[in-house]
C-alpha positions as a Markdown table, in Angstrom:
| # | Residue | x | y | z |
|---|---|---|---|---|
| 1 | Met | 132.6 | 4.9 | 84.0 |
| 2 | Thr | 134.1 | 1.5 | 83.7 |
| 3 | Ser | 133.0 | -0.8 | 80.9 |
| 4 | Lys | 131.8 | -4.3 | 81.4 |
| 5 | Pro | 134.1 | -7.2 | 80.3 |
| 6 | Asn | 133.4 | -8.4 | 76.8 |
| 7 | Ala | 131.0 | -5.4 | 76.2 |
| 8 | Pro | 131.0 | -4.0 | 72.7 |
| 9 | Thr | 132.9 | -0.7 | 72.4 |
| 10 | Arg | 130.4 | 1.9 | 71.3 |
| 11 | Thr | 132.2 | 4.6 | 69.3 |
| 12 | Arg | 129.4 | 6.1 | 67.2 |
| 13 | Val | 126.9 | 8.7 | 68.4 |
| 14 | Ala | 123.5 | 9.4 | 67.0 |
| 15 | Thr | 121.7 | 12.6 | 67.8 |
| 16 | Cys | 118.0 | 13.1 | 67.5 |
| 17 | Arg | 115.5 | 15.7 | 68.7 |
| 18 | Phe | 112.3 | 15.2 | 70.6 |
| 19 | Glu | 109.4 | 17.4 | 71.5 |
| 20 | Pro | 109.3 | 17.9 | 75.3 |
| 21 | Ala | 106.3 | 15.6 | 75.7 |
| 22 | Glu | 107.9 | 12.9 | 73.6 |
| 23 | Tyr | 111.1 | 13.0 | 75.7 |
| 24 | Ala | 109.1 | 13.0 | 79.0 |
| 25 | Thr | 107.4 | 9.8 | 77.8 |
| 26 | Leu | 110.7 | 8.3 | 76.8 |
| 27 | Glu | 112.3 | 9.2 | 80.1 |
| 28 | Ala | 109.4 | 7.8 | 82.1 |
| 29 | Ala | 109.3 | 4.6 | 80.1 |
| 30 | Ala | 113.1 | 4.1 | 80.5 |
| 31 | Ala | 113.0 | 4.9 | 84.3 |
| 32 | Gly | 110.0 | 2.5 | 84.7 |
| 33 | Leu | 112.2 | -0.3 | 83.1 |
| 34 | Gly | 115.3 | 0.7 | 85.1 |
| 35 | Leu | 117.2 | 1.7 | 82.0 |
| 36 | Ser | 118.9 | 4.9 | 80.9 |
| 37 | Val | 117.3 | 6.7 | 78.0 |
| 38 | Ser | 120.2 | 5.7 | 75.8 |
| 39 | Glu | 119.8 | 2.0 | 76.6 |
| 40 | Ala | 116.0 | 2.1 | 76.1 |
| 41 | Ile | 116.6 | 3.7 | 72.6 |
| 42 | Arg | 119.4 | 1.2 | 71.8 |
| 43 | Arg | 117.3 | -1.8 | 72.7 |
| 44 | Ser | 114.3 | -0.5 | 70.7 |
| 45 | Val | 116.5 | 0.0 | 67.6 |
| 46 | Thr | 118.3 | -3.3 | 67.9 |
| 47 | Glu | 115.1 | -5.2 | 68.7 |
| 48 | Thr | 116.6 | -6.4 | 72.0 |
| 49 | Ala | 113.7 | -7.3 | 74.2 |
| 50 | Leu | 112.9 | -4.6 | 76.7 |
| 51 | Pro | 112.2 | -5.8 | 80.2 |
| 52 | Val | 108.6 | -6.1 | 81.2 |
| 53 | Pro | 107.7 | -3.7 | 84.0 |
| 54 | Arg | 106.6 | -5.5 | 87.1 |
| 55 | Thr | 103.0 | -5.0 | 88.1 |
| 56 | Pro | 101.9 | -5.3 | 91.7 |
| 57 | Gln | 100.1 | -8.4 | 92.5 |
| 58 | Leu | 96.6 | -8.4 | 94.0 |
| 59 | Asp | 96.2 | -10.6 | 96.9 |
| 60 | Ala | 93.6 | -13.4 | 96.8 |
| 61 | Ser | 91.2 | -11.6 | 99.2 |
| 62 | Ala | 91.1 | -8.6 | 97.0 |
| 63 | Ile | 90.2 | -10.7 | 94.0 |
| 64 | Val | 87.5 | -12.5 | 96.0 |
| 65 | Glu | 86.0 | -9.2 | 97.2 |
| 66 | Leu | 85.9 | -7.7 | 93.7 |
| 67 | Arg | 84.3 | -10.9 | 92.3 |
| 68 | Arg | 81.6 | -10.8 | 95.0 |
| 69 | Ile | 80.9 | -7.1 | 94.3 |
| 70 | Gly | 80.8 | -7.8 | 90.5 |
| 71 | Thr | 78.4 | -10.7 | 91.0 |
| 72 | Asn | 76.0 | -8.5 | 93.1 |
| 73 | Leu | 76.3 | -5.7 | 90.5 |
| 74 | Asn | 75.5 | -8.1 | 87.7 |
| 75 | Gln | 72.5 | -9.6 | 89.4 |
| 76 | Thr | 71.1 | -6.1 | 90.2 |
| 77 | Val | 71.5 | -4.9 | 86.7 |
| 78 | Gln | 69.7 | -8.0 | 85.4 |
| 79 | Ile | 66.7 | -7.4 | 87.6 |
| 80 | Leu | 66.6 | -3.7 | 86.6 |
| 81 | His | 66.7 | -4.7 | 83.0 |
| 82 | Arg | 63.8 | -7.1 | 83.6 |
| 83 | Trp | 61.8 | -4.4 | 85.3 |
| 84 | Gln | 62.5 | -2.1 | 82.4 |
| 85 | Glu | 61.1 | -4.7 | 80.0 |
| 86 | Gly | 58.0 | -5.1 | 82.3 |
| 87 | Lys | 59.1 | -8.5 | 83.6 |
| 88 | Ala | 59.7 | -7.5 | 87.2 |
| 89 | Lys | 57.6 | -5.9 | 89.8 |
| 90 | Asp | 58.0 | -2.3 | 91.1 |
| 91 | Lys | 58.9 | -3.6 | 94.5 |
| 92 | Asp | 61.8 | -5.5 | 92.9 |
| 93 | Arg | 62.9 | -2.3 | 91.2 |
| 94 | Glu | 62.9 | -0.3 | 94.5 |
| 95 | Arg | 64.8 | -3.1 | 96.3 |
| 96 | Met | 67.4 | -3.2 | 93.4 |
| 97 | Leu | 67.9 | 0.5 | 93.3 |
| 98 | Gly | 68.7 | 0.3 | 97.1 |
| 99 | Arg | 71.1 | -2.5 | 96.4 |
| 100 | Trp | 72.6 | -0.5 | 93.5 |
| 101 | Glu | 73.5 | 2.4 | 95.9 |
| 102 | Ser | 75.0 | 0.0 | 98.4 |
| 103 | Ile | 77.0 | -1.9 | 95.7 |
| 104 | Thr | 78.3 | 1.4 | 94.3 |
| 105 | Arg | 79.5 | 2.5 | 97.8 |
| 106 | Glu | 81.2 | -0.9 | 98.3 |
| 107 | Leu | 82.8 | -0.8 | 94.9 |
| 108 | Ala | 84.2 | 2.7 | 95.5 |
| 109 | Thr | 85.6 | 1.6 | 98.9 |
| 110 | Ala | 87.2 | -1.5 | 97.4 |
| 111 | Val | 88.8 | 0.5 | 94.6 |
| 112 | Asp | 90.2 | 3.0 | 97.1 |
| 113 | Thr | 91.6 | 0.2 | 99.2 |
| 114 | Leu | 93.2 | -1.6 | 96.2 |
| 115 | Ala | 94.7 | 1.7 | 95.0 |
| 116 | Arg | 96.3 | 2.2 | 98.4 |
| 117 | Arg | 97.7 | -1.3 | 98.4 |
| 118 | Leu | 99.2 | -0.9 | 94.9 |
| 119 | Arg | 101.0 | 2.3 | 95.7 |
């Protein structure tokens, strides 16, 4: 392995032990940041900022769709609460329960779609 120009020469070695789960977590974190385990430990000890892992961006249409579903869900819950308090009619309750089932299906579909996009 060649060293980078002007890179400090590292001559000291520190050894430490980890439980298997701890090391797996460390490996996964380092890999997620594109670093070796040694570099991740070195940066955490020297307080050098670790890179922030990139998160996939949601497209605007996904955000609009989730907002729409959330608004419908909120309205439905408000009506169901009013019914529970005796401030809404039974026919409203039945209609909202039907909407609730529909919104639940829509939400599950939207979440599945977003999960596929983010993979």
